[in-house]
Structure formats: structure tokens, C-alpha cells
C-alpha positions in Angstrom: 35.3 -24.7 -10.9 32.2 -22.4 -9.4 29.4 -23.7 -10.6 26.4 -25.1 -9.6 25.1 -25.1 -5.5 23.6 -27.7 -3.9 20.2 -27.3 -2.3 19.9 -30.7 -1.3 21.2 -34.0 -3.0 19.6 -33.6 -5.8 18.3 -30.7 -6.1 21.0 -27.6 -7.9 21.0 -23.9 -8.2 22.2 -23.1 -12.0 21.3 -19.8 -12.2 23.7 -16.7 -13.0 24.7 -13.4 -11.7 23.6 -10.2 -13.9 26.0 -7.6 -12.8 26.3 -6.1 -16.5 22.5 -5.1 -17.0 22.2 -1.6 -15.8 18.3 -0.9 -15.9 16.4 -4.2 -15.4 13.2 -4.1 -18.0 14.8 -0.9 -19.3 13.0 0.7 -16.6 14.4 -0.6 -13.1 17.9 0.6 -11.9 20.2 -2.1 -11.0 22.9 -0.8 -8.4 23.5 -4.3 -6.6 23.2 -6.4 -9.9 20.0 -9.2 -10.1 20.5 -13.1 -10.5 18.2 -15.1 -12.6 17.8 -18.5 -10.9 17.3 -21.9 -12.4 17.0 -24.9 -10.5 17.8 -28.7 -11.6 16.3 -32.0 -10.0 19.0 -34.8 -10.9 16.2 -37.7 -10.2 15.7 -40.9 -12.1 14.9 -38.3 -14.6 16.0 -34.8 -14.5 14.1 -31.8 -15.0 15.2 -28.2 -15.0 13.2 -25.6 -13.8 13.2 -21.9 -15.4 16.4 -21.1 -17.3 18.1 -17.8 -17.6 18.6 -14.7 -20.0 20.5 -15.1 -23.2 23.2 -13.9 -22.3 24.0 -16.2 -20.1 23.0 -19.5 -22.1 27.0 -20.4 -22.6 27.7 -20.2 -18.6 24.2 -21.9 -18.1 24.8 -25.1 -20.1 27.8 -25.8 -18.4 26.2 -25.4 -15.1 23.3 -27.9 -16.3 26.3 -30.2 -17.0 28.3 -30.2 -14.3 25.6 -31.7 -12.6 23.9 -34.4 -15.1 27.3 -35.2 -16.9 26.4 -37.1 -20.1 22.4 -37.4 -18.6 20.2 -36.2 -20.5 17.4 -33.5 -19.8 14.1 -34.9 -19.3 11.7 -32.5 -18.6 12.0 -28.1 -18.6 9.3 -27.0 -16.7 8.2 -22.9 -17.0 7.3 -21.4 -14.4 7.5 -18.0 -16.2 7.5 -16.9 -19.6 8.9 -13.5 -19.2 12.5 -13.6 -21.5 14.6 -13.0 -18.0 13.6 -16.6 -17.3 12.0 -18.2 -20.9 15.6 -16.9 -23.0 17.6 -19.7 -23.3 15.2 -22.7 -23.9 15.7 -22.8 -27.7 19.4 -23.5 -26.9 18.6 -25.6 -23.9 16.4 -27.5 -26.4 19.6 -27.9 -29.1 21.6 -28.8 -26.3 18.9 -31.8 -24.8 16.4 -32.3 -28.4 14.3 -34.8 -26.7 13.9 -32.6 -23.5 9.7 -32.1 -23.1 8.7 -28.7 -22.2 6.2 -28.5 -19.2 3.7 -25.6 -19.0 0.0 -24.3 -18.7 -2.3 -24.3 -21.6 -1.6 -20.3 -21.4 2.6 -20.9 -21.4 2.4 -22.8 -24.6 0.7 -19.0 -26.1 3.6 -17.4 -25.0 6.4 -20.6 -26.0 4.9 -19.9 -29.6 4.7 -16.6 -29.8 8.3 -15.7 -28.4 10.0 -18.4 -30.2 8.2 -20.7 -32.4 8.1 -24.0 -30.3 5.1 -26.0 -30.7 6.3 -29.4 -30.3 7.3 -31.4 -27.7 5.5 -30.1 -24.9 3.0 -31.1 -22.1 0.4 -28.9 -20.8 -0.3 -29.3 -17.3 -3.5 -28.3 -15.4 -3.5 -27.0 -11.2 -2.9 -29.9 -9.0 -1.2 -32.3 -11.9 1.8 -34.1 -10.7 5.0 -35.2 -12.4 6.8 -38.2 -11.4 10.4 -37.8 -11.5 11.6 -41.3 -9.8 12.0 -40.8 -6.1 9.9 -37.6 -5.5 7.0 -36.3 -7.5 6.5 -32.8 -8.2 3.2 -30.9 -8.3 2.2 -27.4 -10.1 -0.1 -24.9 -8.9 -1.5 -22.3 -11.6 -1.0 -18.4 -9.9 -2.3 -16.5 -13.2 -1.3 -12.5 -12.5 1.4 -13.4 -10.0 2.6 -11.0 -11.9 2.1 -12.6 -15.8 -1.0 -14.8 -17.0 0.9 -17.9 -17.3 2.5 -17.7 -14.0 3.0 -20.9 -11.8 4.7 -22.4 -8.7 6.0 -25.9 -8.8 6.8 -28.1 -5.4 8.6 -30.5 -5.1 6.5 -32.7 -2.6 9.7 -35.2 -1.2 12.2 -32.1 -0.4 9.7 -29.4 0.5 11.2 -26.8 -1.8 8.7 -24.5 -3.4 9.9 -23.1 -6.9 7.8 -19.9 -6.7 8.5 -18.2 -10.3 8.9 -14.5 -9.9 7.0 -14.3 -6.4 9.4 -14.2 -3.2 12.1 -13.0 -5.7 14.2 -9.3 -5.2 16.4 -7.7 -7.0 20.5 -8.1 -6.2 23.2 -10.8 -6.9 24.1 -13.2 -5.3 27.6 -12.5 -4.5 29.2 -15.8 -3.1 26.1 -16.6 -1.3 22.9 -18.2 -2.6 20.9 -19.1 1.0 18.9 -16.8 3.2 21.5 -18.1 6.3 24.5 -16.8 4.5 23.9 -12.9 4.5 22.3 -10.3 6.3 19.3 -9.8 5.7 18.4 -6.4 6.8 21.1 -5.2 4.1 19.3 -7.3 1.4 15.5 -6.1 2.1 15.8 -3.1 0.9 16.2 -4.6 -2.7 13.8 -6.8 -2.3 10.9 -4.7 -1.3 11.7 -2.4 -4.5 11.6 -5.4 -6.8 7.9 -6.3 -4.8 6.7 -2.6 -5.1 7.6 -1.8 -8.6 7.1 -5.2 -10.0 4.7 -7.4 -8.3 2.9 -4.4 -6.4 0.2 -3.8 -8.5 -1.1 -7.4 -8.1 -0.9 -7.6 -4.5 -4.4 -8.8 -3.6 -3.8 -11.3 -6.4 -0.2 -12.8 -4.5 -2.3 -12.1 -1.1 -4.8 -14.9 -2.6 -2.2 -16.7 -3.7 0.0 -16.3 -0.5 -3.2 -17.5 1.3 -4.1 -20.9 -1.0 -0.3 -22.4 -0.7 -0.6 -22.0 3.2 -3.6 -23.8 3.4 -2.3 -26.7 0.9 1.6 -26.8 1.2 4.4 -26.5 4.6 7.2 -25.7 2.0 10.5 -26.1 3.6 12.7 -24.0 1.2 11.6 -21.1 -0.9 13.5 -21.1 -4.2 12.1 -18.1 -6.8 14.0 -16.9 -10.2 15.6 -14.1 -8.7 17.1 -13.2 -5.3 18.1 -15.6 -2.4 16.8 -18.7 -1.5 15.3 -19.0 2.0 16.2 -22.4 3.5 16.7 -20.9 7.3 13.5 -19.3 7.7 11.2 -19.7 4.4 8.3 -18.3 6.5 10.2 -14.7 6.6 9.5 -13.8 2.5 6.2 -15.6 2.9 5.1 -13.1 6.0 7.2 -10.1 3.8 5.6 -10.4 0.6 2.3 -10.9 2.3 2.5 -8.2 4.6 3.4 -6.3 1.4 0.9 -7.4 -1.0 -1.6 -5.6 1.6 -0.1 -2.4 1.7 0.5 -2.9 5.4 3.1 -0.3 6.5 5.0 1.2 9.6 5.2 4.7 11.1 7.1 7.5 8.5 6.8 9.9 6.3 8.2 10.2 2.9 7.7 13.9 1.3 8.3 14.4 -2.5 8.4 17.6 -4.1 9.2 18.4 -8.0 10.6 22.2 -8.1 12.6 24.1 -10.8 14.1 27.2 -9.5 13.8 25.8 -5.5 10.5 27.7 -4.7 8.7 24.1 -4.1 11.7 22.3 -2.4 11.6 25.3 0.6 8.0 24.2 1.2 8.9 20.4 0.9 11.6 21.2 3.5 9.0 23.3 5.8 7.5 20.1 5.9 10.1 17.8 6.6 10.9 20.0 9.5 7.4 20.2 11.1 7.3 16.3 10.5 10.7 16.2 12.4 9.2 18.9 15.1 6.2 16.4 15.7 8.1 13.5 16.5 8.5 11.8 13.0 11.7 9.6 13.3 11.5 8.2 9.5 11.3 10.8 7.1 12.5 10.1 3.6 12.6 13.6 1.2 12.6 13.5 -2.3 13.4 15.8 -5.3 11.7 13.6 -8.0 13.5 14.7 -10.7 16.9 13.4 -9.3 15.7 10.2 -7.5 14.7 7.4 -9.7 10.9 6.8 -8.7 11.7 3.0 -8.1 13.5 4.0 -5.0 10.6 6.6 -4.1 8.1 4.1 -4.3 9.7 1.4 -2.4 9.7 4.2 0.4 6.4 4.8 -0.3 5.5 1.2 0.2 7.3 1.1 3.6 5.7 4.5 5.4 2.4 5.0 6.4 2.5 8.9 5.3 3.2 10.6 1.7 3.2 14.5 1.2 3.3 15.3 -2.3 4.1 18.8 -3.7 5.1 19.9 -6.9 5.2 23.3 -9.3 3.4 24.3 -12.5 5.0 23.5 -15.8 3.3 24.9 -19.0 0.1 24.8 -17.2 0.3 21.4 -15.9 1.9 19.3 -13.5 5.9 19.1 -13.4 6.3 15.9 -15.3 8.3 14.0 -13.3 5.7 13.9 -11.0 2.8 13.4 -13.0 5.0 10.1 -13.7 5.3 9.1 -10.1 1.4 9.7 -9.8 0.5 7.5 -12.4 2.9 5.0 -11.3 1.4 5.1 -7.8 -2.0 4.9 -9.5 -1.2 2.2 -11.4 -0.4 0.1 -8.6 -3.8 1.4 -6.0 -2.0 2.8 -3.8 -4.0 3.0 -0.6 -3.9 3.1 3.0 -1.8 6.3 3.4 -2.1 9.6 5.1 -1.8 12.0 2.1 -0.7 15.9 1.9 -0.2 18.1 -0.8 0.3 21.6 -2.2 1.2 23.1 -5.5 3.1 26.3 -6.8 3.1 28.5 -10.0 4.2 31.6 -11.2 1.7 32.5 -14.0 -0.8 29.5 -14.1 -2.0 26.7 -12.2 -2.5 23.4 -12.8 0.2 21.4 -10.5 -2.3 21.1 -7.8 -5.4 20.1 -9.6 -3.4 17.1 -10.9 -2.6 16.4 -7.1 -6.3 16.6 -6.2 -7.3 14.4 -9.2 -4.5 11.9 -7.8 -6.1 12.1 -3.8 -9.3 11.1 -6.1 -7.9 8.2 -7.7 -6.7 6.4 -4.6 -7.9 5.2 -1.4 -6.2 7.8 0.9 -6.8 10.3 3.8 -6.2 13.5 2.8 -4.8 16.1 5.5 -5.6 19.9 5.7 -4.9 22.4 4.2 -4.3 22.5 0.9 -1.8 24.9 -0.4 -1.4 26.5 -3.4 1.6 28.8 -3.6 2.6 32.0 -6.1 5.9 32.9 -6.8 8.2 32.4 -3.9 6.4 30.9 -0.6 5.5 33.8 1.6 5.9 33.6 5.5 1.8 32.6 5.8 2.6 30.0 3.0 5.2 28.5 5.2 3.1 28.2 8.3 0.8 26.3 6.4 3.2 24.2 5.7 4.1 23.6 9.2 0.7 22.8 9.6 0.7 20.0 6.7 3.6 18.7 8.6 2.1 18.8 12.1 -1.4 17.5 10.6 0.0 14.5 8.6 2.0 13.3 11.8 -1.0 13.6 14.2 -2.5 11.3 11.3 0.5 9.0 11.1 0.8 8.3 14.4 -3.2 7.7 15.1 -3.1 5.3 12.0 0.1 3.4 13.7 -1.7 2.3 16.8 
């Protein structure tokens, strides 16, 4: 029966795949599913690292027993208390009542708050070690990547970094587990979508954490709580995460529009055509009402140009566009070339919000800034072409 998967002789993956949940955190679509990764180290002492979502507790405990048989679990190490990883804690504790729960001081606040557990715990500090017999685990406290209690656990013998949510990605593990078992190019979009939507707001903290770890350890394997285990090329996911955490981009432009009756759409298509005529090969054109913002944010994280256009709705910006703007502001989007345009019938409002967005983010605004009343005239469409031309020029210059 398919159960656990070996990382090394003593370390196993005992996670589960979730193809049933439609929205991660009730927000983010999961067209490819998601994995909740947990790991067990079967040394003289047995240590579990994180658990899984409560829906999968029975399957999870079966996998644990598949590895250790009748042995007891001595320690449960909690790298992250979010319920998709901590949901099975009470069930594991019932199965192994002598188990000690390991975490930092902030972990224990969440442990009591979520599950009412206050006994059988051991608080660790940054740099502390735990002896399992043939190996010692070292703990790194990494707050706000991306919760206050987040930490990482490093197996100093096998050089495995159990990284929590960092270096994770969307997508279930469809028979594969390791990076050398899958086409990374196919998988990378869902990894970046996970980063940009879940971790992106805390990019500066992630960058500092990656820099610190690079000075202290040289992991030969990266094992996060979501997605692939990186054994062939752990440097790849570290480099990608570090690049994204600093909002490093490649040449391309994301055009997003909000349109009720098609007039703003015509303007956006004129901008996109101009971008193409002026040498931009990577152009992503989105209707903000019909594409989930997580996919739009993902592409905005990838490319160095953004053009945003919106109609006015009840004297304000079109609501789906406002949601996207707030999401980008929350993530401190920066270092992009930005074009904006608005439209209205009887009352303005959209362009004012787009200008406010420009003031809230560190992006390079290009001229012209356009506002169209009713259907776009030939003069307005010429200005849309001008936006495309100027954005293309600035994007190319910034990519040199």
C-alpha cells in the first residue's frame, strides 16, 4: 500500500495530498490541488515535524505507523501553527499521549488558543538543538515568514532543512515528491502564485531569513510544508524565492482592465496592441472580473510592467479593480513601470483611485494618464497607443 516516502534511511515524508479543497484559505483557487507535507525522523528518538489538515488525520496516522510500527513518537516539532499544518495535533497527541510538543514561545500561545493544549510542551529558542540519537536537530526562529511563530528545523546529519511554508508551492504531488521527478517549468507557475499571494507581503523578511541561513547552513535538501522536496537542486528554489522576495522581474507587461460594457476593454486592447508593436513579447491581458486575482498577482510578480484601466462604478472605481489595487498595495508592489487610464459615463472616480494607487506604491508612472468619457474616441485610442509605446520603452530600459 502506498504510504510514506523515504527522503533518507531515517527520514520519511508522511504528508497527504488534497484534491478536494477548492479554495485555499477560502481565498485562493487550487486547480492543481495542494499537498500538506509532514515528516518523521525514525532515530533512537522519533520526531514528527508538523502535522496535516484535520480532514486527513486517519490517513496521516496510518502513514506514521507505516514508518515506526509500534514505536512511540517522542517529539512533535511545530514549525508553523496554521491549521492546515497543525490541525491533526490533538489526534496525534491522543495516539501518542507521552509525546512532547516542541516549539518556540509564540508557538505555545497559538497551541493553547487553537487546541487548549498547555501541558507536555517544551519551549526552544533560536539556535537550540534537540538530540535524537544519531543526529541533532537545530532550530532557527524565523518570525513573520509568514506568521509570528514561524521557525525552521535543520537536520544536521542529513543536512535537510524543514522550512515550514517557505520554499513551498501550490499543487498536489501526483505520484512524485522530489524536484528531479517532475518538470519544474510546469510546476513553477503554481510555486510563484503561492509565493506572491501567501508570502509576498513578507518578502523583505523572507530575504533576510534566506541571507541568514546562507551564512549558517548548507542544506542538501529542502523540505517545506507544501509542494516539492528539493533534493537534486535545492539552490534553485532558494534562488527563486530570494529573487521573488526582492521583487526581481523579467521583461513583460500585465494589462488589467475593468469594463462593464466593453468601452474600457477596447482601450486596454489598444494598449496591448501597441505594446506588441513596440517589441514586448510577454503580454498578459486580463479582465479583472473574470480572472481570479491570485493569477493576476502571480503574473504581476513575474513581469516589470503593469497597465491598469478601469471604468467608474457609482462614482468610484470598479469594485473588482479596487480589490486588486488593495491586494497589490498590501504586498508593497514596487519597481514596476506603471500605466493607468480610466473611463466614465456621467461621473468620474476610477482615475482618482488609480492615481491614489500610484501614490501608495513605488512604481514609475508613464505618460499619458488618460480618462475617457463614454465610448473611446479615435483621439483617446491614439493616447492608449501612446501609453503602450511609452510603457514598452520604459520596460525595456529597466530590463537592461
